[in-house]
C-alpha positions as MATLAB code, in Angstrom:
seq = 'MRLLWYNFTIKGGEKLGGNYEKNMFRHLQETLEKVDKLTKDIAVMKIEHKNEMDSLNLKIVTLSKENQSLKAENQKLKDIINKNSSNSSKPPSSDVFVKIQNSREKSGKRPGGQPGHKAG';
ca = [
      23.753    5.008  -31.486;
      22.742    4.112  -34.991;
      22.042    6.624  -37.735;
      19.965    5.734  -40.752;
      20.963    6.828  -44.237;
      18.346    8.621  -46.253;
      18.506   10.304  -49.613;
      17.755   13.935  -48.889;
      16.871   16.601  -51.384;
      18.062   20.150  -50.760;
      16.867   23.401  -52.352;
      17.264   23.476  -56.061;
      16.425   19.803  -56.463;
      20.018   18.663  -55.831;
      20.087   15.247  -54.252;
      22.377   14.381  -51.351;
      23.617   10.852  -51.281;
      26.645   10.682  -53.484;
      29.720    8.648  -52.563;
      31.297   11.533  -50.656;
      28.213   11.983  -48.504;
      27.844    8.234  -47.976;
      31.494    7.975  -46.931;
      31.133   10.913  -44.575;
      27.976    9.379  -43.107;
      29.702    6.004  -42.639;
      32.672    7.727  -41.033;
      30.296    9.595  -38.702;
      28.605    6.318  -37.746;
      31.959    4.646  -37.024;
      33.086    7.615  -34.968;
      29.872    7.589  -32.940;
      30.249    3.845  -32.308;
      33.817    4.434  -31.083;
      32.592    7.225  -28.817;
      29.904    4.917  -27.392;
      32.475    2.182  -26.740;
      34.875    4.627  -25.107;
      32.067    6.028  -22.964;
      31.239    2.505  -21.736;
      34.942    1.766  -21.109;
      35.282    4.973  -19.105;
      32.221    4.096  -17.015;
      33.733    0.675  -16.209;
      37.087    2.270  -15.353;
      35.362    4.778  -13.049;
      33.656    1.961  -11.159;
      36.930    0.024  -10.866;
      38.748    3.173   -9.720;
      36.078    3.897   -7.086;
      36.286    0.315   -5.775;
      40.074    0.544   -5.579;
      39.890    3.905   -3.790;
      37.383    2.494   -1.268;
      39.687   -0.454   -0.628;
      42.722    1.792   -0.188;
      40.836    4.135    2.149;
      39.820    1.161    4.274;
      43.471    0.048    4.427;
      44.513    3.555    5.464;
      42.005    3.568    8.324;
      43.079    0.078    9.456;
      46.783    0.915    9.307;
      46.242    4.211   11.149;
      44.488    2.406   13.995;
      47.233   -0.224   14.110;
      49.894    2.506   14.093;
      48.252    4.296   17.039;
      48.035    1.019   18.969;
      51.714    0.235   18.318;
      52.761    3.757   19.328;
      50.918    3.388   22.642;
      52.481   -0.028   23.264;
      55.926    1.311   22.364;
      55.546    4.207   24.816;
      54.393    1.846   27.554;
      57.452   -0.383   27.017;
      59.794    2.635   26.981;
      58.318    3.783   30.299;
      58.939    0.333   31.800;
      62.530    0.220   30.522;
      63.345    3.724   31.755;
      62.191    3.108   35.344;
      64.885    2.988   38.003;
      65.131    3.600   41.750;
      65.142    7.379   41.315;
      61.864    7.642   39.366;
      59.878    4.679   40.748;
      59.401    2.585   43.845;
      62.031    0.076   42.700;
      64.879   -0.615   45.143;
      68.373    0.651   44.194;
      69.628   -2.930   43.972;
      67.435   -3.452   40.915;
      69.125   -0.622   39.003;
      71.117   -1.779   36.026;
      74.844   -1.035   36.234;
      75.840    1.544   33.650;
      79.529    1.400   32.762;
      81.067    4.845   32.403;
      83.165    5.241   29.291;
      86.891    5.914   29.729;
      87.515    9.438   28.463;
      91.304    8.979   28.052;
      92.694    8.776   24.559;
      94.896    5.838   23.628;
      98.572    6.688   23.434;
      99.466    3.879   21.071;
     101.934    2.351   23.560;
     101.671   -1.215   24.747;
     100.524   -1.756   28.341;
     103.168   -2.537   30.954;
     106.796   -1.441   31.277;
     108.137    0.433   28.278;
     111.473   -0.518   26.635;
     114.371    1.631   27.802;
     112.749    2.593   31.090;
     114.924    2.016   34.151;
     113.133    1.101   37.309;
     114.136    3.189   40.087;
];
């Protein structure tokens, strides 16, 4: 936006256009030019922001679909792992041996005969 400087006359014959007015006018022009530049910069930033948001939304949709697919595959594999002869048609011989933990606490003694013990 460009303003043009004119010498104006106000009531009483007093002329506008002294140094103060010229400086104020120049300052107003500079300010308006800065506002125009900032307005253009903001418009560019808005377009960039919209493009980035569109890209991120697309990634969200893609990752959500991938996540659902992986969850389904994970559940299918868990179901396969958890099958045994009691909940499927598999024979008992195919069941995996599960070792039962010893519930006794260690006494701290060495295994075998203890010193000072008399057999008898």
